[in-house]
Structures are given as C-alpha cells and as structure tokens.
N, CA, C, O and the ligand as a Tripos MOL2 file, in Angstrom:
@<TRIPOS>MOLECULE
protein
  261   259    66     0     0
PROTEIN
NO_CHARGES

@<TRIPOS>ATOM
      1 N          48.5250   22.0570  -24.2210 N.3       1 MET1
      2 CA         49.1510   21.0720  -23.3120 C.3       1 MET1
      3 C          50.5900   21.4890  -23.0290 C.2       1 MET1
      4 O          51.3340   21.8640  -23.9360 O.2       1 MET1
      5 N          50.9570   21.4190  -21.7870 N.am      2 ALA2
      6 CA         52.2760   21.8900  -21.3700 C.3       2 ALA2
      7 C          53.3900   21.0250  -21.9590 C.2       2 ALA2
      8 O          53.1830   19.8450  -22.2400 O.2       2 ALA2
      9 N          54.5140   21.5890  -22.1370 N.am      3 LYS3
     10 CA         55.6980   20.8870  -22.6080 C.3       3 LYS3
     11 C          56.1090   19.8050  -21.6110 C.2       3 LYS3
     12 O          55.9540   19.9850  -20.4040 O.2       3 LYS3
     13 N          56.6290   18.6860  -22.1070 N.am      4 GLY4
     14 CA         57.1100   17.6450  -21.2220 C.3       4 GLY4
     15 C          56.0320   16.7180  -20.7290 C.2       4 GLY4
     16 O          56.2940   15.8540  -19.8920 O.2       4 GLY4
     17 N          54.8240   16.8780  -21.2260 N.am      5 ILE5
     18 CA         53.7420   15.9790  -20.8340 C.3       5 ILE5
     19 C          53.4020   15.0970  -22.0150 C.2       5 ILE5
     20 O          53.1220   15.5880  -23.1080 O.2       5 ILE5
     21 N          53.4270   13.8010  -21.7940 N.am      6 ILE6
     22 CA         53.1620   12.8480  -22.8620 C.3       6 ILE6
     23 C          51.7870   12.2290  -22.6380 C.2       6 ILE6
     24 O          51.5050   11.6590  -21.5840 O.2       6 ILE6
     25 N          50.9750   12.3520  -23.6160 N.am      7 ARG7
     26 CA         49.6150   11.8410  -23.4940 C.3       7 ARG7
     27 C          49.6000   10.3430  -23.7860 C.2       7 ARG7
     28 O          50.1340    9.8890  -24.7970 O.2       7 ARG7
     29 N          48.9830    9.5910  -22.8890 N.am      8 LEU8
     30 CA         48.8490    8.1490  -23.0790 C.3       8 LEU8
     31 C          47.3970    7.8480  -23.4400 C.2       8 LEU8
     32 O          46.6730    8.6980  -23.9590 O.2       8 LEU8
     33 N          47.0010    6.6300  -23.1530 N.am      9 LYS9
     34 CA         45.6100    6.2580  -23.4150 C.3       9 LYS9
     35 C          44.6830    6.9610  -22.4400 C.2       9 LYS9
     36 O          45.1090    7.4680  -21.4020 O.2       9 LYS9
     37 N          43.4330    6.9800  -22.7890 N.am     10 ASP10
     38 CA         42.4440    7.5870  -21.9020 C.3      10 ASP10
     39 C          42.0770    6.6260  -20.7860 C.2      10 ASP10
     40 O          41.2930    5.6970  -20.9830 O.2      10 ASP10
     41 N          42.6400    6.8520  -19.6340 N.am     11 LYS11
     42 CA         42.3040    6.0230  -18.4770 C.3      11 LYS11
     43 C          41.7390    6.8680  -17.3530 C.2      11 LYS11
     44 O          41.1550    6.3420  -16.4050 O.2      11 LYS11
     45 N          41.9040    8.1310  -17.4520 N.am     12 GLY12
     46 CA         41.3580    9.0010  -16.4170 C.3      12 GLY12
     47 C          42.1820    9.0220  -15.1510 C.2      12 GLY12
     48 O          43.2840    8.4740  -15.1200 O.2      12 GLY12
     49 N          41.6790    9.6330  -14.1300 N.am     13 TYR13
     50 CA         42.3310    9.6830  -12.8310 C.3      13 TYR13
     51 C          43.7260   10.2780  -12.9080 C.2      13 TYR13
     52 O          44.5690    9.9850  -12.0600 O.2      13 TYR13
     53 N          43.9770   11.0920  -13.8900 N.am     14 GLY14
     54 CA         45.2940   11.6840  -14.0040 C.3      14 GLY14
     55 C          46.3610   10.7110  -14.4380 C.2      14 GLY14
     56 O          47.5370   11.0650  -14.5260 O.2      14 GLY14
     57 N          45.9500    9.4640  -14.7160 N.am     15 SER15
     58 CA         46.9340    8.4260  -15.0330 C.3      15 SER15
     59 C          47.2050    8.3390  -16.5170 C.2      15 SER15
     60 O          47.9650    7.4770  -16.9560 O.2      15 SER15
     61 N          46.6050    9.2040  -17.2870 N.am     16 ASP16
     62 CA         46.7630    9.0920  -18.7310 C.3      16 ASP16
     63 C          47.8590   10.0090  -19.2580 C.2      16 ASP16
     64 O          47.9430   10.2650  -20.4600 O.2      16 ASP16
     65 N          48.6860   10.4940  -18.3630 N.am     17 HIS17
     66 CA         49.7920   11.3380  -18.7790 C.3      17 HIS17
     67 C          51.0670   10.9420  -18.0430 C.2      17 HIS17
     68 O          51.0410   10.5470  -16.8770 O.2      17 HIS17
     69 N          52.1750   11.0580  -18.7550 N.am     18 LEU18
     70 CA         53.4690   11.0160  -18.0820 C.3      18 LEU18
     71 C          53.9350   12.4530  -17.9310 C.2      18 LEU18
     72 O          53.8560   13.2450  -18.8700 O.2      18 LEU18
     73 N          54.4120   12.7760  -16.7670 N.am     19 LEU19
     74 CA         54.8280   14.1400  -16.4840 C.3      19 LEU19
     75 C          56.3170   14.1910  -16.2490 C.2      19 LEU19
     76 O          56.9040   13.2560  -15.7060 O.2      19 LEU19
     77 N          56.9170   15.2720  -16.6520 N.am     20 ARG20
     78 CA         58.3280   15.5000  -16.3740 C.3      20 ARG20
     79 C          58.4180   16.0520  -14.9560 C.2      20 ARG20
     80 O          57.8580   17.1050  -14.6530 O.2      20 ARG20
     81 N          59.1260   15.3340  -14.0960 N.am     21 ALA21
     82 CA         59.1790   15.7440  -12.6940 C.3      21 ALA21
     83 C          59.8960   17.0780  -12.5340 C.2      21 ALA21
     84 O          60.9880   17.2750  -13.0680 O.2      21 ALA21
     85 N          59.2880   17.9680  -11.8140 N.am     22 LEU22
     86 CA         59.9040   19.2630  -11.5590 C.3      22 LEU22
     87 C          60.6610   19.2680  -10.2430 C.2      22 LEU22
     88 O          61.3620   20.2270   -9.9200 O.2      22 LEU22
     89 N          60.5140   18.1890   -9.4860 N.am     23 LYS23
     90 CA         61.2870   18.0080   -8.2630 C.3      23 LYS23
     91 C          61.3740   16.5190   -7.9940 C.2      23 LYS23
     92 O          60.7780   15.7320   -8.7290 O.2      23 LYS23
     93 N          62.0840   16.1150   -6.9810 N.am     24 ASP24
     94 CA         62.2030   14.6990   -6.6630 C.3      24 ASP24
     95 C          60.9340   14.1960   -5.9810 C.2      24 ASP24
     96 O          60.3490   14.8690   -5.1320 O.2      24 ASP24
     97 N          60.5290   12.9880   -6.3820 N.am     25 TYR25
     98 CA         59.4000   12.3350   -5.7430 C.3      25 TYR25
     99 C          59.8220   10.9430   -5.3230 C.2      25 TYR25
    100 O          60.9080   10.4780   -5.6670 O.2      25 TYR25
    101 N          58.9540   10.2830   -4.5780 N.am     26 THR26
    102 CA         59.1150    8.8740   -4.2590 C.3      26 THR26
    103 C          57.8910    8.1370   -4.7790 C.2      26 THR26
    104 O          56.7540    8.5290   -4.5180 O.2      26 THR26
    105 N          58.1410    7.0700   -5.5130 N.am     27 CYS27
    106 CA         57.0370    6.2810   -6.0620 C.3      27 CYS27
    107 C          56.2260    5.6790   -4.9250 C.2      27 CYS27
    108 O          56.7980    5.1320   -3.9820 O.2      27 CYS27
    109 N          54.9070    5.7700   -5.0010 N.am     28 ILE28
    110 CA         54.0790    5.2210   -3.9240 C.3      28 ILE28
    111 C          53.9670    3.7090   -4.0040 C.2      28 ILE28
    112 O          53.5330    3.0680   -3.0470 O.2      28 ILE28
    113 N          54.3540    3.1290   -5.1370 N.am     29 LYS29
    114 CA         54.2370    1.6770   -5.2960 C.3      29 LYS29
    115 C          55.5090    0.9650   -4.8330 C.2      29 LYS29
    116 O          55.4310    0.0310   -4.0350 O.2      29 LYS29
    117 N          56.6520    1.3790   -5.3090 N.am     30 CYS30
    118 CA         57.8930    0.6590   -5.0310 C.3      30 CYS30
    119 C          58.8720    1.4960   -4.2040 C.2      30 CYS30
    120 O          59.9520    1.0210   -3.8530 O.2      30 CYS30
    121 N          58.5010    2.7260   -3.8960 N.am     31 GLU31
    122 CA         59.3180    3.6280   -3.0890 C.3      31 GLU31
    123 C          60.6530    3.9710   -3.7210 C.2      31 GLU31
    124 O          61.5630    4.4590   -3.0500 O.2      31 GLU31
    125 N          60.7640    3.7140   -5.0110 N.am     32 LYS32
    126 CA         61.9490    4.1280   -5.7550 C.3      32 LYS32
    127 C          61.9260    5.6470   -5.9160 C.2      32 LYS32
    128 O          60.8640    6.2630   -6.0050 O.2      32 LYS32
    129 N          63.1000    6.2230   -5.9500 N.am     33 ASP33
    130 CA         63.1810    7.6650   -6.1790 C.3      33 ASP33
    131 C          62.8070    7.9940   -7.6230 C.2      33 ASP33
    132 O          63.2370    7.3290   -8.5650 O.2      33 ASP33
    133 N          62.0170    9.0090   -7.7620 N.am     34 ILE34
    134 CA         61.7660    9.6040   -9.0710 C.3      34 ILE34
    135 C          62.5010   10.9300   -9.0630 C.2      34 ILE34
    136 O          62.1250   11.8600   -8.3490 O.2      34 ILE34
    137 N          63.5410   11.0070   -9.8550 N.am     35 ARG35
    138 CA         64.3820   12.1950   -9.8010 C.3      35 ARG35
    139 C          63.8480   13.2850  -10.7100 C.2      35 ARG35
    140 O          63.0860   13.0480  -11.6470 O.2      35 ARG35
    141 N          64.2800   14.4680  -10.3900 N.am     36 LYS36
    142 CA         63.9050   15.6270  -11.1880 C.3      36 LYS36
    143 C          64.1960   15.3770  -12.6650 C.2      36 LYS36
    144 O          65.2590   14.8680  -13.0220 O.2      36 LYS36
    145 N          63.2550   15.7340  -13.5020 N.am     37 TYR37
    146 CA         63.3060   15.6180  -14.9600 C.3      37 TYR37
    147 C          63.0130   14.2160  -15.4730 C.2      37 TYR37
    148 O          62.9300   14.0230  -16.6860 O.2      37 TYR37
    149 N          62.8510   13.2190  -14.5820 N.am     38 GLU38
    150 CA         62.4010   11.9200  -15.0540 C.3      38 GLU38
    151 C          60.8980   11.9680  -15.2950 C.2      38 GLU38
    152 O          60.1830   12.8230  -14.7730 O.2      38 GLU38
    153 N          60.4530   11.0220  -16.1020 N.am     39 LEU39
    154 CA         59.0130   10.9480  -16.3460 C.3      39 LEU39
    155 C          58.3490   10.1320  -15.2530 C.2      39 LEU39
    156 O          58.8830    9.1170  -14.8050 O.2      39 LEU39
    157 N          57.2050   10.5760  -14.8390 N.am     40 TYR40
    158 CA         56.4250    9.8290  -13.8630 C.3      40 TYR40
    159 C          54.9510   10.0320  -14.1840 C.2      40 TYR40
    160 O          54.5800   10.8910  -14.9850 O.2      40 TYR40
    161 N          54.1330    9.2280  -13.5440 N.am     41 ALA41
    162 CA         52.6900    9.3680  -13.7120 C.3      41 ALA41
    163 C          52.0780    9.7000  -12.3560 C.2      41 ALA41
    164 O          52.7320    9.5980  -11.3180 O.2      41 ALA41
    165 N          50.8480   10.0880  -12.3900 N.am     42 ARG42
    166 CA         50.1660   10.3640  -11.1360 C.3      42 ARG42
    167 C          48.9560    9.4450  -11.0120 C.2      42 ARG42
    168 O          48.2580    9.1700  -11.9880 O.2      42 ARG42
    169 N          48.7330    8.9910   -9.8170 N.am     43 TYR43
    170 CA         47.6630    8.0420   -9.5780 C.3      43 TYR43
    171 C          46.8420    8.4870   -8.3870 C.2      43 TYR43
    172 O          47.3800    8.9940   -7.4030 O.2      43 TYR43
    173 N          45.5590    8.2990   -8.4800 N.am     44 SER44
    174 CA         44.6820    8.5560   -7.3450 C.3      44 SER44
    175 C          43.6500    7.4490   -7.2790 C.2      44 SER44
    176 O          43.0170    7.1220   -8.2830 O.2      44 SER44
    177 N          43.4770    6.8720   -6.1000 N.am     45 VAL45
    178 CA         42.4760    5.8190   -5.9360 C.3      45 VAL45
    179 C          41.0890    6.3860   -6.2230 C.2      45 VAL45
    180 O          40.2700    5.7700   -6.9050 O.2      45 VAL45
    181 N          40.8610    7.5380   -5.6990 N.am     46 ASN46
    182 CA         39.5890    8.2230   -5.9220 C.3      46 ASN46
    183 C          39.9030    9.6760   -6.2110 C.2      46 ASN46
    184 O          40.3090   10.4270   -5.3240 O.2      46 ASN46
    185 N          39.7160   10.0570   -7.4410 N.am     47 LYS47
    186 CA         40.2170   11.3670   -7.8390 C.3      47 LYS47
    187 C          39.5200   12.5170   -7.1360 C.2      47 LYS47
    188 O          40.0020   13.6490   -7.1700 O.2      47 LYS47
    189 N          38.4050   12.2400   -6.5090 N.am     48 TYR48
    190 CA         37.7170   13.3200   -5.8170 C.3      48 TYR48
    191 C          38.0960   13.3950   -4.3450 C.2      48 TYR48
    192 O          37.9280   14.4380   -3.7130 O.2      48 TYR48
    193 N          38.6010   12.3090   -3.8020 N.am     49 LYS49
    194 CA         38.8630   12.2820   -2.3610 C.3      49 LYS49
    195 C          40.3400   12.1720   -2.0190 C.2      49 LYS49
    196 O          40.7830   12.7090   -1.0040 O.2      49 LYS49
    197 N          41.1020   11.4860   -2.8540 N.am     50 GLU50
    198 CA         42.5120   11.2750   -2.5550 C.3      50 GLU50
    199 C          43.3590   12.2250   -3.3890 C.2      50 GLU50
    200 O          43.0270   12.4890   -4.5450 O.2      50 GLU50
    201 N          44.4410   12.7410   -2.8290 N.am     51 PRO51
    202 CA         45.3450   13.5460   -3.6460 C.3      51 PRO51
    203 C          46.0770   12.6520   -4.6500 C.2      51 PRO51
    204 O          46.2500   11.4550   -4.4190 O.2      51 PRO51
    205 N          46.4930   13.2370   -5.7400 N.am     52 PHE52
    206 CA         47.2810   12.4900   -6.7090 C.3      52 PHE52
    207 C          48.6270   12.1130   -6.1100 C.2      52 PHE52
    208 O          49.2600   12.9110   -5.4180 O.2      52 PHE52
    209 N          49.0530   10.8890   -6.3850 N.am     53 GLN53
    210 CA         50.3070   10.3780   -5.8480 C.3      53 GLN53
    211 C          51.2570   10.0810   -7.0020 C.2      53 GLN53
    212 O          50.8200    9.6100   -8.0520 O.2      53 GLN53
    213 N          52.5390   10.3470   -6.8270 N.am     54 PRO54
    214 CA         53.4820   10.0500   -7.8940 C.3      54 PRO54
    215 C          53.7590    8.5470   -8.0280 C.2      54 PRO54
    216 O          53.9270    7.8510   -7.0260 O.2      54 PRO54
    217 N          53.8040    8.0670   -9.2350 N.am     55 VAL55
    218 CA         54.1040    6.6610   -9.5390 C.3      55 VAL55
    219 C          55.1900    6.6440  -10.5940 C.2      55 VAL55
    220 O          55.0930    7.3520  -11.5970 O.2      55 VAL55
    221 N          56.2330    5.8380  -10.3780 N.am     56 CYS56
    222 CA         57.3000    5.8010  -11.3600 C.3      56 CYS56
    223 C          56.8200    5.1330  -12.6420 C.2      56 CYS56
    224 O          55.7930    4.4540  -12.6530 O.2      56 CYS56
    225 N          57.5650    5.3280  -13.7070 N.am     57 LYS57
    226 CA         57.1870    4.7940  -15.0080 C.3      57 LYS57
    227 C          57.0800    3.2670  -14.9680 C.2      57 LYS57
    228 O          56.2210    2.6810  -15.6270 O.2      57 LYS57
    229 N          57.9740    2.6190  -14.1740 N.am     58 ASP58
    230 CA         57.9720    1.1600  -14.1110 C.3      58 ASP58
    231 C          56.6910    0.6220  -13.4800 C.2      58 ASP58
    232 O          56.2470   -0.4760  -13.8160 O.2      58 ASP58
    233 N          56.1090    1.3780  -12.5830 N.am     59 CYS59
    234 CA         54.9230    0.9070  -11.8720 C.3      59 CYS59
    235 C          53.6260    1.3550  -12.5370 C.2      59 CYS59
    236 O          52.5360    1.0080  -12.0810 O.2      59 CYS59
    237 N          53.7420    2.1080  -13.5900 N.am     60 ALA60
    238 CA         52.5260    2.6080  -14.2440 C.3      60 ALA60
    239 C          51.9250    1.4660  -15.0520 C.2      60 ALA60
    240 O          52.2630    1.2700  -16.2200 O.2      60 ALA60
    241 N          51.0330    0.7190  -14.4200 N.am     61 TRP61
    242 CA         50.4970   -0.5070  -15.0100 C.3      61 TRP61
    243 C          49.8170   -0.2610  -16.3450 C.2      61 TRP61
    244 O          49.7750   -1.1490  -17.1970 O.2      61 TRP61
    245 N          49.2930    0.9170  -16.5280 N.am     62 TRP62
    246 CA         48.5630    1.1740  -17.7670 C.3      62 TRP62
    247 C          49.5050    1.2900  -18.9590 C.2      62 TRP62
    248 O          49.0600    1.3250  -20.1070 O.2      62 TRP62
    249 N          50.8270    1.3500  -18.6840 N.am     63 LEU63
    250 CA         51.7910    1.3570  -19.7790 C.3      63 LEU63
    251 C          52.0790   -0.0530  -20.2840 C.2      63 LEU63
    252 O          52.6380   -0.2270  -21.3670 O.2      63 LEU63
    253 N          51.6950   -1.0610  -19.4960 N.am     64 LYS64
    254 CA         52.1020   -2.4310  -19.8040 C.3      64 LYS64
    255 C          50.9940   -3.2220  -20.4590 C.2      64 LYS64
    256 O          51.1390   -4.4310  -20.6390 O.2      64 LYS64
    257 N          49.9000   -2.5930  -20.8210 N.am     65 THR65
    258 CA         48.7860   -3.3350  -21.4210 C.3      65 THR65
    259 C          49.0290   -3.5940  -22.8890 C.2      65 THR65
    260 O          48.1940   -4.2060  -23.5540 O.2      65 THR65
    261 ZN         57.5600    2.4450   -8.7550 Zn       66 ZN66
@<TRIPOS>BOND
     1     1     2 1
     2     2     3 1
     3     3     4 2
     4     3     5 am
     5     5     6 1
     6     6     7 1
     7     7     8 2
     8     7     9 am
     9     9    10 1
    10    10    11 1
    11    11    12 2
    12    11    13 am
    13    13    14 1
    14    14    15 1
    15    15    16 2
    16    15    17 am
    17    17    18 1
    18    18    19 1
    19    19    20 2
    20    19    21 am
    21    21    22 1
    22    22    23 1
    23    23    24 2
    24    23    25 am
    25    25    26 1
    26    26    27 1
    27    27    28 2
    28    27    29 am
    29    29    30 1
    30    30    31 1
    31    31    32 2
    32    31    33 am
    33    33    34 1
    34    34    35 1
    35    35    36 2
    36    35    37 am
    37    37    38 1
    38    38    39 1
    39    39    40 2
    40    39    41 am
    41    41    42 1
    42    42    43 1
    43    43    44 2
    44    43    45 am
    45    45    46 1
    46    46    47 1
    47    47    48 2
    48    47    49 am
    49    49    50 1
    50    50    51 1
    51    51    52 2
    52    51    53 am
    53    53    54 1
    54    54    55 1
    55    55    56 2
    56    55    57 am
    57    57    58 1
    58    58    59 1
    59    59    60 2
    60    59    61 am
    61    61    62 1
    62    62    63 1
    63    63    64 2
    64    63    65 am
    65    65    66 1
    66    66    67 1
    67    67    68 2
    68    67    69 am
    69    69    70 1
    70    70    71 1
    71    71    72 2
    72    71    73 am
    73    73    74 1
    74    74    75 1
    75    75    76 2
    76    75    77 am
    77    77    78 1
    78    78    79 1
    79    79    80 2
    80    79    81 am
    81    81    82 1
    82    82    83 1
    83    83    84 2
    84    83    85 am
    85    85    86 1
    86    86    87 1
    87    87    88 2
    88    87    89 am
    89    89    90 1
    90    90    91 1
    91    91    92 2
    92    91    93 am
    93    93    94 1
    94    94    95 1
    95    95    96 2
    96    95    97 am
    97    97    98 1
    98    98    99 1
    99    99   100 2
   100    99   101 am
   101   101   102 1
   102   102   103 1
   103   103   104 2
   104   103   105 am
   105   105   106 1
   106   106   107 1
   107   107   108 2
   108   107   109 am
   109   109   110 1
   110   110   111 1
   111   111   112 2
   112   111   113 am
   113   113   114 1
   114   114   115 1
   115   115   116 2
   116   115   117 am
   117   117   118 1
   118   118   119 1
   119   119   120 2
   120   119   121 am
   121   121   122 1
   122   122   123 1
   123   123   124 2
   124   123   125 am
   125   125   126 1
   126   126   127 1
   127   127   128 2
   128   127   129 am
   129   129   130 1
   130   130   131 1
   131   131   132 2
   132   131   133 am
   133   133   134 1
   134   134   135 1
   135   135   136 2
   136   135   137 am
   137   137   138 1
   138   138   139 1
   139   139   140 2
   140   139   141 am
   141   141   142 1
   142   142   143 1
   143   143   144 2
   144   143   145 am
   145   145   146 1
   146   146   147 1
   147   147   148 2
   148   147   149 am
   149   149   150 1
   150   150   151 1
   151   151   152 2
   152   151   153 am
   153   153   154 1
   154   154   155 1
   155   155   156 2
   156   155   157 am
   157   157   158 1
   158   158   159 1
   159   159   160 2
   160   159   161 am
   161   161   162 1
   162   162   163 1
   163   163   164 2
   164   163   165 am
   165   165   166 1
   166   166   167 1
   167   167   168 2
   168   167   169 am
   169   169   170 1
   170   170   171 1
   171   171   172 2
   172   171   173 am
   173   173   174 1
   174   174   175 1
   175   175   176 2
   176   175   177 am
   177   177   178 1
   178   178   179 1
   179   179   180 2
   180   179   181 am
   181   181   182 1
   182   182   183 1
   183   183   184 2
   184   183   185 am
   185   185   186 1
   186   186   187 1
   187   187   188 2
   188   187   189 am
   189   189   190 1
   190   190   191 1
   191   191   192 2
   192   191   193 am
   193   193   194 1
   194   194   195 1
   195   195   196 2
   196   195   197 am
   197   197   198 1
   198   198   199 1
   199   199   200 2
   200   199   201 am
   201   201   202 1
   202   202   203 1
   203   203   204 2
   204   203   205 am
   205   205   206 1
   206   206   207 1
   207   207   208 2
   208   207   209 am
   209   209   210 1
   210   210   211 1
   211   211   212 2
   212   211   213 am
   213   213   214 1
   214   214   215 1
   215   215   216 2
   216   215   217 am
   217   217   218 1
   218   218   219 1
   219   219   220 2
   220   219   221 am
   221   221   222 1
   222   222   223 1
   223   223   224 2
   224   223   225 am
   225   225   226 1
   226   226   227 1
   227   227   228 2
   228   227   229 am
   229   229   230 1
   230   230   231 1
   231   231   232 2
   232   231   233 am
   233   233   234 1
   234   234   235 1
   235   235   236 2
   236   235   237 am
   237   237   238 1
   238   238   239 1
   239   239   240 2
   240   239   241 am
   241   241   242 1
   242   242   243 1
   243   243   244 2
   244   243   245 am
   245   245   246 1
   246   246   247 1
   247   247   248 2
   248   247   249 am
   249   249   250 1
   250   250   251 1
   251   251   252 2
   252   251   253 am
   253   253   254 1
   254   254   255 1
   255   255   256 2
   256   255   257 am
   257   257   258 1
   258   258   259 1
   259   259   260 2
@<TRIPOS>SUBSTRUCTURE
     1 MET1         2 RESIDUE 1 A MET
     2 ALA2         6 RESIDUE 1 A ALA
     3 LYS3        10 RESIDUE 1 A LYS
     4 GLY4        14 RESIDUE 1 A GLY
     5 ILE5        18 RESIDUE 1 A ILE
     6 ILE6        22 RESIDUE 1 A ILE
     7 ARG7        26 RESIDUE 1 A ARG
     8 LEU8        30 RESIDUE 1 A LEU
     9 LYS9        34 RESIDUE 1 A LYS
    10 ASP10       38 RESIDUE 1 A ASP
    11 LYS11       42 RESIDUE 1 A LYS
    12 GLY12       46 RESIDUE 1 A GLY
    13 TYR13       50 RESIDUE 1 A TYR
    14 GLY14       54 RESIDUE 1 A GLY
    15 SER15       58 RESIDUE 1 A SER
    16 ASP16       62 RESIDUE 1 A ASP
    17 HIS17       66 RESIDUE 1 A HIS
    18 LEU18       70 RESIDUE 1 A LEU
    19 LEU19       74 RESIDUE 1 A LEU
    20 ARG20       78 RESIDUE 1 A ARG
    21 ALA21       82 RESIDUE 1 A ALA
    22 LEU22       86 RESIDUE 1 A LEU
    23 LYS23       90 RESIDUE 1 A LYS
    24 ASP24       94 RESIDUE 1 A ASP
    25 TYR25       98 RESIDUE 1 A TYR
    26 THR26      102 RESIDUE 1 A THR
    27 CYS27      106 RESIDUE 1 A CYS
    28 ILE28      110 RESIDUE 1 A ILE
    29 LYS29      114 RESIDUE 1 A LYS
    30 CYS30      118 RESIDUE 1 A CYS
    31 GLU31      122 RESIDUE 1 A GLU
    32 LYS32      126 RESIDUE 1 A LYS
    33 ASP33      130 RESIDUE 1 A ASP
    34 ILE34      134 RESIDUE 1 A ILE
    35 ARG35      138 RESIDUE 1 A ARG
    36 LYS36      142 RESIDUE 1 A LYS
    37 TYR37      146 RESIDUE 1 A TYR
    38 GLU38      150 RESIDUE 1 A GLU
    39 LEU39      154 RESIDUE 1 A LEU
    40 TYR40      158 RESIDUE 1 A TYR
    41 ALA41      162 RESIDUE 1 A ALA
    42 ARG42      166 RESIDUE 1 A ARG
    43 TYR43      170 RESIDUE 1 A TYR
    44 SER44      174 RESIDUE 1 A SER
    45 VAL45      178 RESIDUE 1 A VAL
    46 ASN46      182 RESIDUE 1 A ASN
    47 LYS47      186 RESIDUE 1 A LYS
    48 TYR48      190 RESIDUE 1 A TYR
    49 LYS49      194 RESIDUE 1 A LYS
    50 GLU50      198 RESIDUE 1 A GLU
    51 PRO51      202 RESIDUE 1 A PRO
    52 PHE52      206 RESIDUE 1 A PHE
    53 GLN53      210 RESIDUE 1 A GLN
    54 PRO54      214 RESIDUE 1 A PRO
    55 VAL55      218 RESIDUE 1 A VAL
    56 CYS56      222 RESIDUE 1 A CYS
    57 LYS57      226 RESIDUE 1 A LYS
    58 ASP58      230 RESIDUE 1 A ASP
    59 CYS59      234 RESIDUE 1 A CYS
    60 ALA60      238 RESIDUE 1 A ALA
    61 TRP61      242 RESIDUE 1 A TRP
    62 TRP62      246 RESIDUE 1 A TRP
    63 LEU63      250 RESIDUE 1 A LEU
    64 LYS64      254 RESIDUE 1 A LYS
    65 THR65      258 RESIDUE 1 A THR
    66 ZN66       261 GROUP 0 **** ****
C-alpha cells in the first residue's frame, strides 16, 4: 500500500481510503478546495460507469458512522 494512504472501513467504491492529495481538487459535495497534501477520499456513484470524484474529509460520510 502506497505511503500517505489511510485505510478505513471496507465500504468499497474507492471510499474506504483517505488519500494524500498530490494536487489541488475541489470537493464534489461542498465545492470546498482540497489543497495539495490534504487528505481526501474518492467517491463514485457507480464504480464501473462513473469516474472517481474527490470528496473532502468533512463530506466523507463514512467517517461519521
Ligand atoms: Zn466537502
């Protein structure tokens, strides 16, 4: 497993990891900036059809269970 990746619970869809951002992203939920080196998660409605989208840590609902 690559450095800077934190394994969370098994939820699938790429949402079970926090990733260290290698560039700036915009959260698809709240449109907040995710800056380089911050942790973010990736979300896909359908992992086979939709590309993974960046989600900030605050919006990662699976962290709040
Ligand atoms: Zn967000």
